[in-house]
MIDRENPA-910726 format. One record per atom (N, C-alpha, C, O): x, y, z; residue number from 1. Coordinates in steps of 0.1 Angstrom, whole numbers. Each point is the difference from the previous one (the first is absolute). Layout:
BEGIN
- X|Y|Z|NUM
...
This chain:
BEGIN
- 305|1113|946|1
- 0|11|-4|1
- 2|0|-18|1
- 7|-9|-4|1
- -11|16|-3|2
- -1|5|-13|2
- 6|11|-5|2
- -2|11|4|2
- 10|-16|-16|3
- 6|15|-5|3
- -4|-4|-15|3
- 0|-10|-6|3
- -4|25|4|4
- -6|-2|-16|4
- 12|9|-1|4
- 5|7|9|4
- -1|-9|-23|5
- 12|7|-7|5
- -7|3|-16|5
- -3|-6|-10|5
- 4|19|14|6
- -7|10|-13|6
- 5|11|-2|6
- 9|5|6|6
- -18|0|-18|7
- 4|15|-4|7
- -7|8|12|7
- -5|-5|11|7
- 8|19|-17|8
- -10|7|12|8
- -15|2|5|8
- -7|-1|10|8
- 7|5|-27|9
- -16|2|-4|9
- -10|-14|-4|9
- -11|1|-6|9
- 17|-14|10|10
- -4|-15|-3|10
- -18|2|3|10
- -5|4|10|10
- -1|-8|-20|11
- -14|-1|2|11
- 3|-17|9|11
- -4|-1|11|11
- 10|-6|-16|12
- -3|-18|5|12
- 4|4|14|12
- -9|-3|9|12
- 21|10|-5|13
- 4|0|14|13
- -11|4|6|13
- -4|-6|10|13
- -4|19|-15|14
- -12|7|11|14
- -13|-8|-1|14
- -8|1|8|14
- 7|-8|-17|15
- -10|-7|2|15
- 5|-16|10|15
- -8|-4|9|15
- 18|-2|-12|16
- 1|-11|8|16
- -1|6|18|16
- -7|-5|9|16
- 16|16|-8|17
- -3|9|12|17
- -14|2|5|17
- -2|-2|12|17
- -7|5|-21|18
- -12|2|5|18
- -6|-9|3|18
- -6|0|11|18
- 5|-10|-18|19
- -8|-15|1|19
- 6|-6|14|19
- -9|-4|8|19
- 27|5|-3|20
- 2|-3|12|20
- -3|7|11|20
- -3|-5|11|20
- 2|17|-15|21
- -5|8|15|21
- -14|-1|2|21
- -5|4|11|21
- -5|-12|-21|22
- -12|-2|5|22
- -1|-17|11|22
- -10|-3|6|22
- 23|-3|-7|23
- 4|-9|12|23
- 12|6|8|23
- 11|-4|4|23
- -19|14|-3|24
- 14|8|11|24
- 12|3|2|24
- 4|5|11|24
- 2|-7|-19|25
- 12|1|-4|25
- 8|11|2|25
- -3|11|-5|25
- 12|-12|11|26
- 10|15|4|26
- 6|1|-13|26
- 0|-8|-10|26
- 3|18|10|27
- 10|7|-14|27
- 10|14|2|27
- -1|11|7|27
- 9|-17|-15|28
- 11|13|4|28
- 8|2|-15|28
- 4|-10|-7|28
- -2|23|5|29
- 11|2|-11|29
- 5|10|5|29
- 1|2|12|29
- 5|8|-23|30
- 8|11|7|30
- -7|15|2|30
- 6|11|2|30
- -18|-12|-2|31
- -8|11|-1|31
- -11|-4|15|31
- -4|7|9|31
- 3|-18|-10|32
- -14|-4|10|32
- 3|-15|11|32
- 6|-11|-1|32
- -14|15|11|33
- 1|-10|8|33
- -15|-4|5|33
- -7|9|6|33
- 5|-20|-7|34
- -18|-2|2|34
- -2|-13|9|34
- 0|-11|-5|34
- -4|12|19|35
- -1|-11|10|35
- -16|-2|-3|35
- -10|8|1|35
- 12|-19|-5|36
- -16|-7|-1|36
- -3|-10|9|36
- -11|-6|0|36
- 22|1|11|37
- -3|-6|13|37
- 2|-16|-9|37
- -5|-9|6|37
- 10|7|-20|38
- 1|-10|-9|38
- 9|-13|10|38
- 6|2|10|38
- -8|-15|-17|39
- 10|-10|1|39
- 10|1|-12|39
- 10|-7|0|39
- -11|16|-9|40
- 18|0|-5|40
- -1|14|-6|40
- -9|8|1|40
- 22|-7|-7|41
- 2|16|-4|41
- 6|1|-14|41
- 11|-6|-3|41
- -17|14|-3|42
- 7|5|-13|42
- 7|9|-3|42
- -4|12|1|42
- 17|-15|-5|43
- 6|12|-7|43
- 4|3|-13|43
- 1|-9|-8|43
- 1|20|3|44
- -3|4|-18|44
- 12|5|2|44
- 4|8|9|44
- 4|-14|-18|45
- 16|9|-3|45
- 0|4|-14|45
- -7|-8|-6|45
- 11|15|1|46
- 5|6|-14|46
- 10|-2|-4|46
- -1|-3|-12|46
- 13|5|17|47
- 14|-4|-5|47
- 4|-13|8|47
- -7|-5|9|47
- 19|0|-15|48
- 6|-11|10|48
- 5|7|15|48
- 2|12|2|48
- -2|-23|5|49
- 5|1|13|49
- 3|-11|3|49
- -4|-10|-6|49
- 15|12|21|50
- 0|-12|9|50
- -14|-10|1|50
- -11|7|-3|50
- 9|-17|6|51
- -10|-6|7|51
- 4|-11|6|51
- 7|-8|-6|51
- -10|7|18|52
- 6|-11|11|52
- -13|-4|11|52
- -5|5|10|52
- 2|-15|-17|53
- -14|-7|7|53
- 3|-15|0|53
- 7|-6|-8|53
- -13|1|21|54
- -1|-16|-3|54
- -9|-9|-5|54
- 2|-12|-3|54
- -14|22|0|55
- -13|-8|-7|55
- -4|15|-7|55
- 4|12|3|55
- -15|-17|-13|56
- -6|10|-5|56
- -4|0|-13|56
- 3|-10|-7|56
- -9|18|1|57
- -3|-2|-17|57
- 6|13|-7|57
- 2|10|7|57
- 0|-11|-18|58
- 5|10|-9|58
- -10|-3|-13|58
- -1|-10|-7|58
- -8|25|6|59
- -9|-2|-16|59
- 10|13|-7|59
- 3|11|5|59
- -1|-16|-16|60
- 8|10|-11|60
- -13|2|-9|60
- -4|-8|-9|60
- -2|21|13|61
- -11|2|-6|61
- -1|8|-12|61
- -11|3|-5|61
- 24|0|-1|62
- -2|2|-15|62
- 12|-3|-12|62
- 12|-2|3|62
- -15|2|-12|63
- 14|-6|-10|63
- 12|11|0|63
- 2|9|-8|63
- 1|-10|14|64
- 12|16|-1|64
- 14|-10|5|64
- -1|-11|5|64
- 14|17|-9|65
- 10|-2|1|65
- 8|7|17|65
- 9|-4|7|65
- -17|14|-6|66
- 6|4|15|66
- 1|-6|13|66
- 4|4|11|66
- -9|-16|-16|67
- 9|-7|16|67
- 9|-10|-11|67
- 9|-4|8|67
- -5|-2|-18|68
- 6|-5|0|68
- 14|-6|5|68
- 4|-11|-2|68
- 2|20|8|69
- 12|-4|12|69
- -7|1|14|69
- 6|1|10|69
- -19|-3|-12|70
- -3|-2|16|70
- 6|-15|9|70
- 0|-11|-5|70
- 2|12|14|71
- 2|-15|9|71
- -14|0|9|71
- -7|9|4|71
- 7|-20|-4|72
- -12|-8|7|72
- 6|-8|15|72
- 12|-4|-1|72
- -18|2|11|73
- 7|-11|8|73
- -5|-15|-8|73
- -6|1|-10|73
- 9|-12|16|74
- -3|-11|-9|74
- -12|-5|6|74
- -7|-8|-8|74
- 3|9|21|75
- -9|-4|4|75
- -17|8|-4|75
- -10|-5|6|75
- 8|15|-13|76
- -5|5|-8|76
- -12|-5|-8|76
- 3|-12|-2|76
- -13|14|-3|77
- -4|-6|-7|77
- -8|11|-14|77
- -9|8|3|77
- 14|-10|-17|78
- -2|10|-5|78
- -13|-2|-8|78
- -3|-11|-3|78
- -8|23|1|79
- -12|1|-8|79
- 3|8|-8|79
- 6|11|3|79
- -12|-17|-20|80
- 1|9|-10|80
- -8|-4|-8|80
- -3|-12|0|80
- -1|20|-8|81
- -7|-1|-17|81
- 8|-11|-4|81
- 12|0|2|81
- -18|-11|-9|82
- 6|-12|-9|82
- 7|6|-14|82
- 9|-6|-5|82
- -13|17|-1|83
- 8|1|-9|83
- 8|16|3|83
- 3|9|-7|83
- -3|-11|21|84
- 14|13|4|84
- 12|-4|-2|84
- 7|-1|10|84
- -1|-1|-20|85
- 16|-7|-5|85
- 9|8|8|85
- 9|-7|5|85
- -8|19|-3|86
- 8|5|10|86
- -3|-3|17|86
- 11|-1|6|86
- -20|-1|0|87
- 1|-3|14|87
- 0|-14|1|87
- 6|-4|10|87
- -12|-7|-20|88
- 9|-12|-2|88
- 12|-1|7|88
- 3|-4|11|88
- 5|11|-22|89
- 15|-1|-4|89
- 4|8|16|89
- 9|-8|4|89
- -10|14|2|90
- -3|2|17|90
- 1|-5|7|90
- 8|2|9|90
- -21|-14|-12|91
- -1|-6|13|91
- 10|-12|-3|91
- 6|-6|9|91
- -3|3|-21|92
- 6|-10|-1|92
- 14|1|2|92
- 7|-9|4|92
- -3|20|-7|93
- 18|3|3|93
- 1|-1|14|93
- 10|-6|3|93
- -21|9|8|94
- 2|-1|13|94
- -6|-13|3|94
- 3|0|12|94
- -6|-6|-13|95
- 1|-15|0|95
- -14|-2|7|95
- -2|-7|9|95
- -8|14|-14|96
- -16|2|9|96
- -11|-10|-6|96
- -4|-2|-11|96
- -2|-5|22|97
- -12|-3|-7|97
- -8|7|-2|97
- -3|8|8|97
- -7|-9|-21|98
- -7|12|-7|98
- -15|-6|-1|98
- -1|-12|-3|98
- -11|20|7|99
- -11|-3|0|99
- -5|3|-13|99
- -3|11|4|99
- 0|-11|-18|100
- -4|6|-11|100
- -14|3|-1|100
- -7|-9|5|100
- 1|19|-12|101
- -15|5|2|101
- 0|6|-11|101
- 9|8|-5|101
- -24|-13|-2|102
- 1|4|-13|102
- -17|-6|-4|102
- -7|-5|8|102
- 5|7|-20|103
- -15|-5|-6|103
- 3|-14|-8|103
- -7|-2|-10|103
- 19|-7|13|104
- 2|-14|-9|104
- 0|-7|12|104
- 1|4|11|104
- -2|-21|-17|105
- 2|-10|12|105
- 12|-2|1|105
- 2|-7|10|105
- 6|9|-14|106
- 17|-1|5|106
- 1|8|13|106
- 9|-3|7|106
- -15|10|-5|107
- 3|11|12|107
- -4|-8|16|107
- -7|-10|2|107
- 12|14|5|108
- -1|-7|16|108
- -14|8|2|108
- -10|-7|2|108
- 8|18|-3|109
- -16|10|6|109
- -2|2|-14|109
- 9|1|-8|109
- -25|-1|2|110
- -2|1|-8|110
- -20|6|0|110
- -4|6|9|110
- -1|-8|-17|111
- -14|1|2|111
- -10|-14|-7|111
- 0|-5|-11|111
- -4|3|17|112
- -12|-11|-6|112
- -7|3|-9|112
- 0|-5|-12|112
- -12|19|19|113
- -6|7|-6|113
- -2|13|4|113
- 3|1|12|113
- -6|8|-15|114
- -1|12|2|114
- -13|13|-3|114
- 2|5|-11|114
- -7|-2|14|115
- -15|13|-3|115
- 2|11|7|115
- 9|3|7|115
- -21|4|-9|116
- -2|9|6|116
- 6|2|20|116
- 8|4|8|116
- -20|-10|-9|117
- -1|-4|15|117
- 9|-7|12|117
- 2|3|12|117
- 1|-14|-20|118
- 10|-10|12|118
- 10|-7|-15|118
- -3|0|-12|118
- 16|-9|20|119
- 8|-7|-14|119
- 1|-9|14|119
- -4|0|11|119
- 12|-10|-24|120
- 0|-17|10|120
- 18|2|-4|120
- 7|1|-10|120
- -5|0|23|121
- 16|-1|3|121
- 4|-16|-3|121
- -8|-9|2|121
- 23|7|-9|122
- 3|-14|-3|122
- 12|1|5|122
- 8|8|-5|122
- -3|-16|14|123
- 17|-2|2|123
- -1|-11|-3|123
- -8|-8|6|123
- 16|6|-17|124
- 7|-13|-7|124
- 9|-11|9|124
- -1|-12|0|124
- 8|19|7|125
- 10|-7|3|125
- 0|1|16|125
- -8|8|3|125
- 16|-14|8|126
- 4|0|13|126
- 4|10|2|126
- 8|3|-9|126
- -11|6|20|127
- 11|11|3|127
- 2|-2|16|127
- -6|-9|6|127
- 15|15|0|128
- -1|2|15|128
- -1|9|7|128
- 5|11|-3|128
- -14|-14|14|129
- -1|17|3|129
- 12|4|13|129
- 7|-8|6|129
- -9|24|-4|130
- 13|4|7|130
- 4|-9|14|130
- 11|0|5|130
- -26|-9|0|131
- 5|-9|10|131
- 7|-15|-6|131
- 6|-7|8|131
- -7|6|-19|132
- 4|-16|-5|132
- -11|-5|-5|132
- 1|-9|-8|132
- -11|11|11|133
- -14|-10|-2|133
- 2|1|-20|133
- 1|8|-9|133
- -3|-18|10|134
- -7|-8|-16|134
- -11|7|-4|134
- -9|-2|8|134
- 6|11|-19|135
- -13|3|-6|135
- 0|-7|-11|135
- 9|1|-9|135
- -20|-10|8|136
- -1|-8|-12|136
- -6|4|-10|136
- -7|10|2|136
- 6|-14|-14|137
- -5|8|-11|137
- -14|1|2|137
- -4|-9|7|137
- -6|18|-12|138
- -12|3|6|138
- -8|13|-10|138
- 5|8|-8|138
- -16|-10|11|139
- -10|11|-7|139
- -5|12|10|139
- 0|-5|11|139
- -3|18|-10|140
- -5|5|11|140
- -10|13|-11|140
- 4|6|-10|140
- -12|-7|15|141
- -13|8|-7|141
- 2|11|9|141
- 2|-3|12|141
- -1|20|-18|142
- 7|9|6|142
- -8|12|-4|142
- 1|4|-11|142
- -10|4|22|143
- -5|11|-5|143
- 9|13|-6|143
- 11|4|4|143
- -20|1|-13|144
- 10|10|-6|144
- -5|12|5|144
- -12|0|-1|144
- 16|11|6|145
- -6|11|2|145
- 3|10|-7|145
- -8|9|1|145
- 18|-6|-10|146
- 5|9|-12|146
- 9|-8|-8|146
- 6|-11|4|146
- -5|17|-15|147
- 7|-5|-11|147
- 15|5|3|147
- 4|12|4|147
- 5|-22|-8|148
- 13|1|4|148
- 9|-9|-11|148
- -7|-9|-6|148
- 18|10|2|149
- 9|-6|-10|149
- 1|-15|1|149
- 5|-2|11|149
- -6|-5|-15|150
- 3|-16|1|150
- 11|-2|11|150
- -1|-5|11|150
- 11|8|-16|151
- 14|1|6|151
- -2|4|13|151
- 2|-9|9|151
- -7|23|-2|152
- -2|3|9|152
- -11|-9|12|152
- 1|1|12|152
- -10|-10|-19|153
- -6|-7|9|153
- 3|-12|2|153
- -2|-7|10|153
- 10|3|-24|154
- 4|-14|4|154
- 12|2|12|154
- 0|-5|11|154
- 10|14|-15|155
- 10|0|11|155
- -2|4|15|155
- 9|-3|8|155
- -18|9|-4|156
- -9|5|10|156
- -7|-13|9|156
- 1|-2|12|156
- -5|-4|-20|157
- -3|-13|0|157
- 8|-12|8|157
- -4|-7|10|157
- 16|7|-18|158
- 14|-9|6|158
- 4|6|8|158
- 4|-8|8|158
- -2|19|-3|159
- 5|9|14|159
- -11|-4|7|159
- 5|-6|10|159
- -18|6|-9|160
- -8|-2|8|160
- -1|-18|4|160
- -3|-5|10|160
- 6|-1|-18|161
- 3|-14|2|161
- 11|-4|10|161
- -2|-7|9|161
- 12|13|-13|162
- 14|0|1|162
- 4|2|17|162
- 9|-5|6|162
- -23|14|1|163
- -2|4|15|163
- -8|-5|3|163
- -3|3|11|163
- -6|-16|-18|164
- -10|-8|6|164
- -12|6|1|164
- -7|-5|9|164
- 2|15|-15|165
- -10|6|-3|165
- -6|-7|-13|165
- 5|-1|-11|165
- -18|-4|15|166
- -10|0|-13|166
- -6|12|-7|166
- -9|7|6|166
- 12|-5|-17|167
- -7|15|-4|167
- -18|-5|-4|167
- -5|-10|-5|167
- 0|22|10|168
- -17|-3|-6|168
- -2|9|-5|168
- -9|0|-8|168
- 16|13|9|169
- -4|13|-13|169
- 10|3|-2|169
- 10|-3|7|169
- -11|12|-17|170
- 13|7|-1|170
- -10|14|-9|170
- 7|10|-4|170
């Protein structure tokens, strides 16, 4: 399960949903339910709510204080942009492991290189998949189908790796 915490008209959340739907993710928000027969589901929430999950990912898409009182289960993994201090604060308050995504070498997921038609994703530190498999630092060359915000690409790739899917095209 992937939970996108975002503003209602978030460009980042829309792009992440679009990228993950290419990999057949199912999608739910307060107005839409889409079944792509996928191996995982993406839920987009727009305000704090009760979340009871045994495993999953929470992606804070926007730098907003909207979710500052959101509680998250301890077994959820947080994904956020490295400079999103509000998201980092929420994840730390909930004692969650965080996968940081951004364009500098301190991030867990970053770019090694990028151009118009492809990019090289760099996983800087080990992460664990949903099934507990250790994913070692690596670089992956990925075809770019269209232009997206850097964080949208990096967060979607982190989600895919968590679910044991090696991204080849975004």
